[in-house]
Backbone as CSV, one residue per row, in Angstrom:
resi,resn,N_x,N_y,N_z,CA_x,CA_y,CA_z,C_x,C_y,C_z
1,MET,143.478,103.135,72.915,143.494,102.592,74.285,142.678,103.511,75.199
2,SER,141.800,102.949,75.990,140.953,103.733,76.884,141.328,103.448,78.330
3,SER,140.744,104.217,79.250,141.021,104.001,80.663,140.428,102.667,81.118
4,ILE,140.923,102.173,82.253,140.404,100.904,82.767,138.924,101.033,83.117
5,PHE,138.493,102.224,83.499,137.097,102.423,83.899,136.181,102.443,82.674
6,ARG,136.606,103.111,81.613,135.810,103.112,80.381,135.703,101.701,79.824
7,THR,136.795,100.957,79.862,136.768,99.589,79.357,135.800,98.730,80.160
8,ALA,135.853,98.838,81.489,134.994,98.012,82.342,133.519,98.366,82.168
9,MET,133.212,99.636,81.948,131.822,100.071,81.856,131.246,99.940,80.455
10,GLY,132.093,99.923,79.434,131.590,99.843,78.065,130.771,101.076,77.700
11,PRO,129.707,100.915,76.899,128.891,102.058,76.465,128.266,102.844,77.614
12,ASP,128.111,102.207,78.773,127.521,102.885,79.931,128.367,104.080,80.377
13,PHE,129.659,104.046,80.082,130.566,105.128,80.482,130.113,106.463,79.904
14,ASP,129.582,106.443,78.680,129.194,107.684,78.011,127.954,108.319,78.611
15,ARG,127.279,107.641,79.532,126.118,108.203,80.209,126.507,109.015,81.439
16,LEU,127.783,108.989,81.812,128.240,109.750,82.962,128.260,111.249,82.667
17,HIS,128.159,112.043,83.719,128.338,113.491,83.596,129.711,113.760,82.965
18,PRO,129.841,114.786,82.121,131.133,115.058,81.469,132.306,115.189,82.446
19,GLU,132.079,115.790,83.604,133.180,115.924,84.563,133.588,114.567,85.133
20,LEU,132.626,113.680,85.328,132.959,112.330,85.786,133.670,111.545,84.690
21,LYS,133.259,111.758,83.448,133.944,111.068,82.345,135.415,111.470,82.298
22,ARG,135.696,112.766,82.500,137.095,113.169,82.484,137.844,112.571,83.668
23,ARG,137.226,112.645,84.838,137.911,112.144,86.037,138.226,110.664,85.934
24,PHE,137.305,109.882,85.375,137.518,108.438,85.267,138.114,108.037,83.920
25,SER,138.593,109.035,83.171,139.435,108.764,82.004,140.912,108.830,82.361
26,VAL,141.210,109.130,83.622,142.588,109.130,84.089,143.218,107.770,83.782
27,GLY,144.386,107.800,83.168,145.041,106.545,82.816,146.299,106.796,82.019
28,LEU,146.946,105.730,81.609,148.182,105.862,80.843,147.920,106.463,79.471
29,ALA,146.744,106.185,78.880,146.436,106.719,77.553,146.243,108.226,77.597
30,SER,145.535,108.703,78.622,145.303,110.147,78.729,146.542,110.876,79.219
31,GLY,147.384,110.171,79.960,148.579,110.799,80.522,148.285,111.736,81.665
32,GLU,147.043,111.698,82.173,146.653,112.610,83.238,146.522,111.898,84.574
33,ALA,146.906,112.616,85.622,146.597,112.238,86.991,145.593,113.246,87.529
34,CYS,144.808,112.844,88.506,143.783,113.709,89.077,143.969,113.767,90.593
35,THR,143.963,114.972,91.134,144.015,115.158,92.580,142.763,115.904,93.019
36,GLY,142.019,115.301,93.936,140.833,115.934,94.486,141.127,116.478,95.873
37,ARG,140.691,117.707,96.123,140.883,118.330,97.445,139.565,118.920,97.904
38,GLY,139.197,118.604,99.130,137.937,119.118,99.640,137.756,118.799,101.100
39,VAL,136.502,118.629,101.501,136.166,118.401,102.900,135.139,117.286,102.987
40,MET,135.380,116.347,103.878,134.380,115.339,104.193,133.509,115.896,105.322
41,SER,132.264,116.114,105.018,131.374,116.685,106.029,131.153,115.726,107.191
42,ARG,131.319,114.433,106.918,131.111,113.442,107.975,131.911,112.184,107.681
43,ILE,132.626,111.698,108.692,133.256,110.369,108.674,132.664,109.615,109.867
44,TRP,132.139,108.445,109.625,131.444,107.727,110.690,131.864,106.259,110.706
45,HIS,131.584,105.597,111.810,131.709,104.129,111.854,130.622,103.564,112.741
46,GLY,130.473,102.248,112.690,129.426,101.575,113.439,129.708,101.564,114.930
47,GLY,129.068,100.624,115.659,129.179,100.555,117.107,130.582,100.256,117.586
48,ALA,130.745,100.215,118.918,132.055,100.024,119.539,132.729,98.734,119.091
49,PHE,131.941,97.719,118.761,132.514,96.428,118.353,133.297,96.536,117.055
50,VAL,133.061,97.597,116.275,133.735,97.771,114.987,135.150,98.302,115.175
51,LYS,135.385,99.038,116.261,136.650,99.764,116.421,137.892,98.880,116.324
52,PRO,137.934,97.693,116.959,139.149,96.869,116.842,139.459,96.469,115.399
53,PHE,138.414,96.184,114.603,138.636,95.801,113.214,139.142,96.986,112.392
54,LEU,138.564,98.164,112.647,139.019,99.357,111.942,140.445,99.710,112.331
55,ALA,140.763,99.570,113.607,142.112,99.875,114.074,143.134,98.925,113.453
56,LEU,142.769,97.648,113.346,143.665,96.681,112.710,143.871,97.028,111.245
57,GLY,142.775,97.337,110.537,142.894,97.705,109.136,143.716,98.959,108.937
58,ALA,143.622,99.893,109.880,144.339,101.159,109.750,145.846,100.971,109.772
59,THR,146.338,99.867,110.358,147.783,99.625,110.365,148.321,99.377,108.963
60,ARG,147.426,99.023,108.031,147.816,98.809,106.637,147.079,99.777,105.697
61,ASN,146.645,100.898,106.244,145.935,101.926,105.455,144.672,101.382,104.800
62,ILE,143.914,100.616,105.569,142.610,100.123,105.113,141.553,100.658,106.079
63,LEU,140.626,101.428,105.566,139.580,102.060,106.362,140.179,103.094,107.326
64,VAL,139.305,103.743,108.083,139.724,104.818,108.983,139.071,104.565,110.337
65,PRO,139.852,104.464,111.426,139.289,104.065,112.718,138.687,105.204,113.528
66,ARG,138.612,106.415,112.966,138.106,107.560,113.725,136.928,108.207,113.007
67,THR,136.172,108.981,113.775,135.068,109.736,113.203,135.431,111.214,113.186
68,GLY,134.658,111.999,112.435,134.936,113.427,112.404,133.927,114.169,111.551
69,ARG,133.942,115.476,111.716,133.097,116.378,110.936,133.987,117.417,110.261
70,ASP,133.633,117.775,109.028,134.348,118.813,108.283,135.853,118.547,108.270
71,VAL,136.215,117.366,107.800,137.608,116.914,107.788,138.224,117.193,106.416
72,PRO,139.320,117.960,106.344,140.007,118.166,105.065,140.433,116.825,104.466
73,PHE,140.322,116.752,103.148,140.425,115.453,102.467,141.160,115.632,101.142
74,THR,141.986,114.649,100.812,142.667,114.615,99.512,142.548,113.215,98.939
75,ILE,142.302,113.126,97.632,142.342,111.836,96.943,143.264,111.964,95.743
76,GLU,144.185,111.017,95.610,145.176,111.031,94.532,144.922,109.853,93.601
77,ASN,144.566,110.169,92.367,144.343,109.162,91.321,145.453,109.294,90.295
78,VAL,146.428,108.406,90.386,147.619,108.486,89.537,147.793,107.169,88.804
79,PRO,147.883,107.196,87.464,148.095,105.959,86.720,149.580,105.596,86.626
80,TYR,149.858,104.297,86.635,151.228,103.819,86.461,151.164,102.351,86.055
81,THR,152.286,101.811,85.663,152.389,100.380,85.348,153.001,99.674,86.545
82,ASP,152.298,98.656,87.069,152.815,97.981,88.253,153.919,97.002,87.883
83,THR,154.467,96.294,88.873,155.601,95.405,88.627,155.228,94.195,87.777
84,PHE,153.917,93.960,87.582,153.457,92.845,86.765,152.997,93.310,85.385
85,GLY,153.288,94.572,85.055,152.985,95.093,83.726,151.552,95.533,83.529
86,ARG,150.773,95.651,84.598,149.365,96.024,84.476,149.190,97.535,84.680
87,GLU,148.313,98.140,83.885,147.960,99.518,84.145,147.211,99.576,85.472
88,THR,147.633,100.491,86.324,147.083,100.629,87.671,146.754,102.100,87.916
89,VAL,145.667,102.355,88.625,145.317,103.719,89.023,145.182,103.747,90.537
90,SER,145.928,104.643,91.182,145.867,104.753,92.637,144.601,105.469,93.069
91,PHE,144.061,105.043,94.194,142.986,105.749,94.891,143.456,105.894,96.341
92,VAL,144.327,106.856,96.551,144.901,107.079,97.878,144.202,108.271,98.513
93,ARG,143.455,107.995,99.584,142.673,109.017,100.268,143.343,109.371,101.595
94,THR,143.530,110.653,101.829,144.115,111.131,103.082,143.100,112.006,103.801
95,PHE,142.776,111.624,105.030,141.848,112.375,105.872,142.671,113.091,106.935
96,ARG,142.649,114.403,106.923,143.487,115.174,107.844,142.743,115.400,109.155
97,LEU,142.647,114.317,109.898,142.001,114.342,111.205,142.924,114.995,112.237
98,PRO,142.364,115.581,113.278,143.193,116.225,114.302,144.220,115.253,114.891
99,GLY,145.432,115.733,115.036,146.486,114.934,115.651,147.273,114.090,114.669
100,ARG,146.564,113.339,113.813,147.273,112.437,112.908,146.438,112.172,111.675
101,PRO,146.969,112.510,110.493,146.235,112.174,109.265,146.100,110.660,109.120
102,ARG,145.018,110.231,108.489,144.782,108.807,108.228,144.641,108.586,106.738
103,ARG,145.193,107.464,106.254,145.111,107.133,104.840,144.273,105.890,104.619
104,PHE,143.597,105.881,103.482,142.837,104.718,103.029,143.308,104.483,101.593
105,ASP,144.139,103.446,101.399,144.808,103.209,100.118,144.119,102.124,99.317
106,ALA,144.053,102.338,98.022,143.597,101.302,97.091,144.288,101.525,95.762
107,GLN,144.532,100.428,95.056,145.112,100.474,93.716,144.211,99.636,92.817
108,MET,143.809,100.201,91.686,142.817,99.547,90.838,143.415,99.116,89.505
109,VAL,143.059,97.898,89.095,143.472,97.362,87.800,142.249,96.759,87.120
110,LEU,142.343,96.578,85.819,141.262,95.950,85.068,141.305,94.441,85.269
111,SER,140.136,93.820,85.416,140.084,92.368,85.564,140.545,91.695,84.273
112,PRO,141.001,90.440,84.352,141.462,89.755,83.138,140.420,89.712,82.027
113,LYS,139.125,89.626,82.372,138.073,89.603,81.355,137.683,90.998,80.877
114,GLY,138.148,92.024,81.584,137.876,93.393,81.167,136.482,93.890,81.464
115,ASP,135.726,93.149,82.287,134.339,93.541,82.547,134.126,94.138,83.928
116,ARG,135.192,94.276,84.703,135.095,94.853,86.032,136.476,95.355,86.450
117,VAL,136.518,96.042,87.568,137.774,96.563,88.098,138.118,95.791,89.359
118,LEU,139.386,95.498,89.542,139.862,94.843,90.762,140.488,95.897,91.659
119,ASP,140.080,95.897,92.910,140.485,96.907,93.876,141.361,96.243,94.928
120,TYR,142.668,96.534,94.884,143.603,95.985,95.864,143.759,96.989,96.995
121,LEU,143.479,96.559,98.232,143.404,97.468,99.359,144.647,97.414,100.231
122,GLY,145.054,98.588,100.707,146.087,98.679,101.726,147.502,98.705,101.199
123,THR,148.426,98.809,102.137,149.846,98.935,101.795,150.439,97.645,101.252
124,HIS,149.838,96.499,101.582,150.385,95.208,101.166,149.406,94.404,100.304
125,GLN,148.289,95.006,99.944,147.310,94.386,99.043,146.860,93.003,99.507
126,HIS,146.672,92.871,100.833,146.180,91.597,101.361,144.731,91.346,100.984
127,LEU,143.962,92.396,100.778,142.558,92.273,100.428,142.338,92.751,98.998
128,ALA,141.513,92.011,98.264,141.160,92.392,96.900,139.654,92.253,96.723
129,SER,139.052,93.227,96.075,137.613,93.218,95.855,137.303,93.440,94.384
130,GLU,136.252,92.789,93.919,135.729,93.089,92.586,134.835,94.316,92.684
131,LEU,134.951,95.220,91.727,134.102,96.401,91.694,133.280,96.414,90.410
132,HIS,131.994,96.676,90.563,131.073,96.770,89.431,130.623,98.229,89.318
133,LEU,130.853,98.836,88.157,130.592,100.249,87.948,129.408,100.426,87.003
134,SER,128.551,101.404,87.315,127.415,101.688,86.441,127.060,103.168,86.517
135,ALA,126.472,103.677,85.442,126.013,105.062,85.393,124.565,105.128,85.832
136,GLU,124.247,106.091,86.694,122.892,106.314,87.154,122.166,107.259,86.182
137,PRO,120.829,107.300,86.221,120.082,108.157,85.284,120.482,109.628,85.324
138,ASP,120.959,110.112,86.489,121.345,111.522,86.597,122.796,111.784,86.207
139,GLY,123.474,110.766,85.664,124.863,110.926,85.240,125.885,110.662,86.324
140,SER,125.439,110.278,87.512,126.372,109.955,88.586,126.901,108.537,88.412
141,LEU,127.940,108.221,89.156,128.584,106.907,89.080,128.278,106.122,90.345
142,LEU,127.853,104.880,90.154,127.608,103.964,91.264,128.617,102.828,91.180
143,ILE,129.324,102.601,92.272,130.291,101.505,92.351,129.868,100.587,93.485
144,ARG,129.708,99.308,93.180,129.369,98.319,94.206,130.436,97.227,94.209
145,SER,130.818,96.809,95.403,131.805,95.741,95.512,131.134,94.386,95.349
146,GLY,131.909,93.444,94.847,131.444,92.066,94.710,132.246,91.163,95.628
147,GLU,132.811,90.112,95.071,133.565,89.150,95.875,134.816,89.784,96.465
148,HIS,135.130,89.398,97.714,136.356,89.826,98.392,137.244,88.599,98.586
149,ARG,138.561,88.811,98.448,139.501,87.731,98.681,140.617,88.221,99.586
150,PHE,141.086,87.312,100.460,142.231,87.581,101.329,143.418,86.793,100.807
151,ARG,144.565,87.500,100.672,145.746,86.851,100.109,146.972,87.169,100.953
152,GLU,147.652,86.127,101.371,148.895,86.277,102.126,149.731,85.030,101.890
153,GLY,150.892,85.183,101.236,151.717,84.034,100.900,150.931,83.060,100.040
154,PRO,150.897,81.767,100.415,150.152,80.780,99.618,148.643,80.838,99.843
155,VAL,148.208,81.610,100.829,146.777,81.677,101.160,146.050,82.568,100.159
156,ASP,144.963,82.048,99.620,144.106,82.821,98.700,142.684,82.308,98.899
157,VAL,141.934,83.012,99.752,140.613,82.514,100.117,139.563,83.604,99.919
158,ARG,138.364,83.164,99.585,137.232,84.074,99.487,136.745,84.434,100.881
159,VAL,136.492,85.717,101.121,135.953,86.152,102.406,134.452,85.861,102.399
160,PRO,133.955,84.991,103.303,132.528,84.648,103.297,131.652,85.870,103.523
161,GLY,130.488,85.881,102.885,129.564,86.995,102.995,129.228,87.396,104.418
162,PRO,128.901,86.443,105.307,128.506,86.809,106.673,129.568,87.573,107.452
163,ILE,130.860,87.362,107.146,131.898,88.098,107.873,132.557,89.151,106.991
164,GLY,132.195,89.204,105.738,132.718,90.222,104.841,131.851,91.474,104.890
165,ALA,132.022,92.327,103.909,131.260,93.570,103.865,131.087,93.982,102.418
166,THR,130.066,94.780,102.178,129.802,95.317,100.854,130.010,96.822,100.877
167,ALA,130.772,97.311,99.918,131.008,98.747,99.805,130.165,99.304,98.667
168,GLU,129.617,100.489,98.906,128.876,101.197,97.868,129.382,102.631,97.819
169,VAL,129.777,103.053,96.633,130.295,104.403,96.418,129.416,105.095,95.390
170,ARG,128.965,106.291,95.719,128.214,107.118,94.778,128.971,108.419,94.582
171,GLU,129.325,108.705,93.336,130.045,109.937,93.031,129.285,110.696,91.952
172,SER,129.126,111.990,92.156,128.381,112.828,91.225,129.085,114.168,91.085
173,PHE,128.575,115.004,90.174,129.126,116.353,90.011,127.994,117.358,90.137
174,ASP,128.217,118.360,90.984,127.230,119.408,91.240,127.571,120.612,90.372
175,ASP,126.790,120.830,89.324,127.074,121.945,88.413,126.952,123.291,89.116
176,ALA,126.075,123.394,90.101,125.857,124.670,90.776,127.078,125.116,91.571
177,THR,127.779,124.165,92.179,128.938,124.504,93.011,130.265,124.194,92.329
178,GLY,130.229,123.446,91.218,131.457,123.056,90.547,132.283,122.070,91.346
179,ARG,131.616,121.228,92.145,132.314,120.281,93.007,131.797,118.861,92.782
180,PHE,132.693,117.924,92.964,132.302,116.524,92.997,131.706,116.227,94.371
181,ARG,130.703,115.378,94.388,130.106,114.905,95.626,130.335,113.401,95.732
182,ILE,130.673,112.944,96.932,130.937,111.521,97.121,130.315,111.039,98.418
183,ARG,129.788,109.814,98.366,129.247,109.158,99.553,129.676,107.702,99.528
184,VAL,130.269,107.243,100.620,130.780,105.875,100.726,130.159,105.210,101.946
185,ARG,129.667,103.986,101.758,129.125,103.186,102.858,129.677,101.767,102.755
186,VAL,130.191,101.262,103.876,130.651,99.878,103.960,129.769,99.179,104.987
187,VAL,129.053,98.140,104.542,128.045,97.493,105.386,128.314,95.993,105.449
188,SER,128.286,95.446,106.648,128.454,94.013,106.862,127.099,93.326,106.848
189,GLU,127.036,92.183,106.197,125.801,91.403,106.181,125.387,90.992,107.588
190,ARG,126.357,90.735,108.430,126.073,90.261,109.785,126.000,91.384,110.809
191,PHE,126.912,92.375,110.690,127.048,93.369,111.750,126.449,94.730,111.398
192,GLY,125.975,94.901,110.169,125.373,96.172,109.789,126.403,97.195,109.335
193,PRO,126.065,98.498,109.372,126.979,99.538,108.894,128.300,99.542,109.664
194,LEU,129.416,99.565,108.917,130.735,99.530,109.533,131.453,100.866,109.470
195,PHE,131.387,101.522,108.301,132.233,102.690,108.074,131.718,103.449,106.865
196,GLY,131.945,104.748,106.849,131.579,105.526,105.676,131.993,106.975,105.803
197,TYR,131.856,107.689,104.709,132.119,109.129,104.718,131.369,109.769,103.561
198,GLU,131.167,111.084,103.661,130.508,111.821,102.600,130.982,113.266,102.617
199,GLY,131.047,113.854,101.439,131.507,115.231,101.347,131.684,115.651,99.906
200,GLY,132.537,116.644,99.682,132.733,117.169,98.332,134.160,117.618,98.115
201,PHE,134.532,117.746,96.847,135.900,118.156,96.515,135.952,118.724,95.100
202,THR,137.004,119.473,94.831,137.305,119.926,93.476,138.486,119.114,92.964
203,ALA,138.666,119.104,91.654,139.711,118.275,91.054,140.629,119.114,90.179
204,THR,141.907,118.783,90.210,142.886,119.353,89.295,143.582,118.201,88.574
205,TYR,144.061,118.466,87.367,144.670,117.437,86.530,146.095,117.838,86.194
206,THR,146.992,116.861,86.225,148.398,117.108,85.920,148.900,116.069,84.929
207,ASP,150.002,116.380,84.288,150.624,115.482,83.317,151.496,114.489,84.074
208,VAL,151.026,113.254,84.178,151.753,112.265,84.960,153.068,111.891,84.282
209,ARG,153.140,112.051,82.975,154.382,111.716,82.274,155.491,112.687,82.626
210,ALA,155.112,113.906,82.986,156.107,114.903,83.383,156.431,114.829,84.868
211,ARG,155.414,114.538,85.685,155.592,114.583,87.135,155.868,113.218,87.748
212,GLY,155.459,112.141,87.083,155.683,110.812,87.617,154.797,110.494,88.813
213,VAL,155.163,109.443,89.539,154.414,108.985,90.712,155.217,109.343,91.947
214,ARG,154.616,110.112,92.829,155.367,110.569,94.002,155.724,109.398,94.918
215,PRO,156.854,109.496,95.627,157.236,108.453,96.582,156.158,108.252,97.645
216,GLY,155.911,107.006,97.993,154.945,106.679,99.032,153.540,106.449,98.535
217,LEU,153.291,106.681,97.242,151.936,106.493,96.719,151.665,105.036,96.374
218,ARG,152.688,104.353,95.866,152.506,102.946,95.509,152.566,102.076,96.764
219,PRO,151.969,100.896,96.718,151.977,100.020,97.900,153.363,99.449,98.176
220,VAL,153.531,98.950,99.395,154.787,98.307,99.774,154.950,96.996,99.028
221,ARG,153.848,96.262,98.883,153.850,94.965,98.203,152.725,94.951,97.187
222,GLU,152.992,94.400,95.999,151.961,94.290,94.956,151.563,92.831,94.778
223,GLU,150.290,92.613,94.555,149.721,91.272,94.437,149.461,90.959,92.967
224,SER,149.929,89.805,92.508,149.784,89.439,91.094,148.481,88.688,90.827
225,ARG,147.906,88.075,91.865,146.711,87.255,91.640,145.491,88.122,91.407
226,ALA,144.806,87.863,90.293,143.637,88.686,89.914,142.361,88.050,90.423
């Protein structure tokens, strides 16, 4: 049994830098969780018109409504089995901004076909995105979002491209500094750049079978629709 990321990427996974391969091998099979700690050199968002949308999303730990420089950052990647029996890996990011830390939560599962990862966003998983992962020639990882869906009760609708957004994540490992580097950009087809951050972190690995999943890491509500 391999991690959900190795399964989704297939042979392309082996082209990743060795440190990225270990980090994205986190899963129930490896029994490892990964915690990254570092600093985001920049957190940014688009024009003033973006702020109400970011503020609304922040009520459910989706996106971050503030900007900042040199912000301490933590990312928790912990594997567990959700209430529907699916292997899930948390991507819970905490930005320690002045006054009040902000969280950006996501939980990732393998798609039913096994060819991509599904990214459930926020505390109640109202938003779900398809993620396509690929290895770059330099061994870095490129993640691009595909279709987005909004789900609440009986509602299950595709978010149209003009009002939706595309996320692009680039993660690499710097051998000279021994740190992971990450850059995230969320761009709207209609409104342009919405939100992003970039910086670096180091990673530590723990035995999830011994430590379990800490309280507050899992979402309040889990979504069964893939």
